[in-house]
Each structure stands twice: as C-alpha cells, then as structure tokens.
C-alpha positions as CSV (number, residue, x, y, z in Angstrom):
1,M,-0.2,0.1,0.0
2,R,3.1,2.5,0.8
3,F,4.5,1.8,-2.4
4,V,1.3,2.6,-4.5
5,L,0.8,5.8,-2.4
6,F,4.8,6.6,-3.0
7,A,4.2,5.8,-6.9
8,V,1.2,8.1,-7.1
9,L,2.8,11.0,-5.3
10,L,5.9,10.7,-7.5
11,A,3.8,10.8,-10.7
12,V,2.1,13.8,-9.7
13,S,4.9,15.7,-8.4
14,L,6.8,14.9,-12.1
15,S,3.6,15.7,-14.1
16,P,4.6,18.4,-16.6
17,S,0.9,19.7,-16.3
18,L,1.0,20.6,-12.8
19,T,4.4,22.6,-13.1
20,Y,3.6,26.4,-12.9
21,A,5.3,28.5,-15.1
22,T,7.0,31.7,-13.5
23,E,8.1,34.8,-15.2
24,T,10.8,37.2,-14.1
25,T,11.7,40.6,-15.7
26,F,15.3,41.9,-15.9
27,V,16.5,45.2,-16.6
28,V,19.8,44.5,-18.4
29,P,22.2,47.1,-19.4
30,A,23.0,47.4,-23.2
31,D,26.7,47.1,-22.4
32,D,26.5,44.0,-20.4
33,G,28.3,41.9,-22.8
34,Y,25.8,39.6,-24.4
35,G,25.5,42.0,-27.5
36,M,22.4,43.6,-26.4
37,D,22.7,46.9,-28.0
38,D,23.9,45.3,-31.1
39,C,20.8,42.7,-31.4
40,L,17.9,44.0,-29.4
41,A,18.2,47.8,-30.3
42,E,17.8,47.0,-34.0
43,G,15.5,44.0,-34.0
44,K,17.9,41.8,-35.9
45,A,17.3,38.0,-36.1
46,C,19.9,37.6,-33.2
47,A,17.6,39.4,-30.8
48,K,15.9,36.3,-29.6
49,L,19.1,34.3,-29.3
50,V,20.8,36.8,-27.2
51,A,17.4,37.4,-25.1
52,D,17.2,33.3,-24.6
53,S,20.9,33.3,-23.8
54,W,20.6,35.8,-21.0
55,C,17.5,33.8,-19.5
56,Q,19.3,30.6,-19.4
57,V,22.3,32.1,-17.7
58,K,20.0,33.2,-15.1
59,G,18.6,29.9,-14.8
60,M,15.2,30.2,-16.9
61,S,14.5,28.6,-20.0
62,V,13.2,31.0,-22.5
63,A,12.7,34.7,-23.2
64,I,9.1,35.6,-23.9
65,R,9.4,39.3,-24.2
66,F,12.5,42.0,-24.8
67,E,12.4,45.3,-25.4
68,R,14.3,48.6,-24.6
69,A,13.4,49.8,-21.0
70,S,12.2,53.4,-20.5
71,A,13.3,55.6,-17.8
72,E,10.2,54.9,-16.0
73,D,10.7,51.2,-16.4
74,I,14.1,51.8,-14.4
75,T,13.1,54.3,-11.6
76,A,9.2,53.8,-11.4
77,S,9.7,52.2,-7.9
78,L,11.6,54.9,-6.5
79,T,10.2,57.5,-4.1
80,S,12.6,60.2,-4.8
81,K,13.4,62.0,-8.1
82,V,16.3,60.6,-10.0
83,A,18.0,61.7,-13.0
84,V,18.5,58.8,-15.5
85,N,20.8,59.6,-18.4
86,P,19.2,58.7,-21.7
87,S,22.5,57.7,-23.2
88,Q,22.6,54.9,-20.7
89,N,20.3,52.3,-22.7
90,A,19.1,49.2,-20.9
91,Y,16.5,46.4,-22.2
92,L,13.8,44.6,-20.3
93,I,13.8,40.6,-20.8
94,T,11.0,38.7,-19.2
95,C,12.0,35.0,-18.9
96,R,9.8,32.0,-18.3
97,N,10.9,28.8,-16.4
C-alpha cells in the first residue's frame, strides 16, 4: 500500500501539466557583454538568441518578451526623483521557466 501511495505522489509531482511557469523580468544594461545593443536595439534576427541566452544564464529557460527599457521602467519604484541618463540604454527581458 505504501508503494502505491509513493508511486502516485511521485507521478503527480513529476507531471508537467502541474508545473507552474514563473516569469521574471530583468533590467539589463546595453553594455552587459551579451550583444544587447547590437541585436536588441535594431531588432535583428539575433535578438531572440541573445534574450534566450540571458535567460538561460539566469537559470530560466526561454525569453518571452524583450524590449528597450524606458526611464520609468528603471526608476518607477523609487520614491524620490532620480536623474536618468538617456544615453545609458537598458533592455527589459522577461524570462519564463
């Protein structure tokens, strides 16, 4: 009886349909060394590859969204005014497990 219960619990825990996908958004500087500015800024074919690589380095599996970050994306959670240099490009990459 214990073996059957253990087998059922193991099967349920390994079932892919019960795995919850998590999403995390990272703010990535353009000069981070992954070719962000070269690929993402111009929407080149390598953009998806660069974003996926970033996600994999962070322990996630795939990029589901990537775009240029605005100043509000970077400073919106701050309570005081902060000057943001518009020449410092950054990107938002949203990754999913």
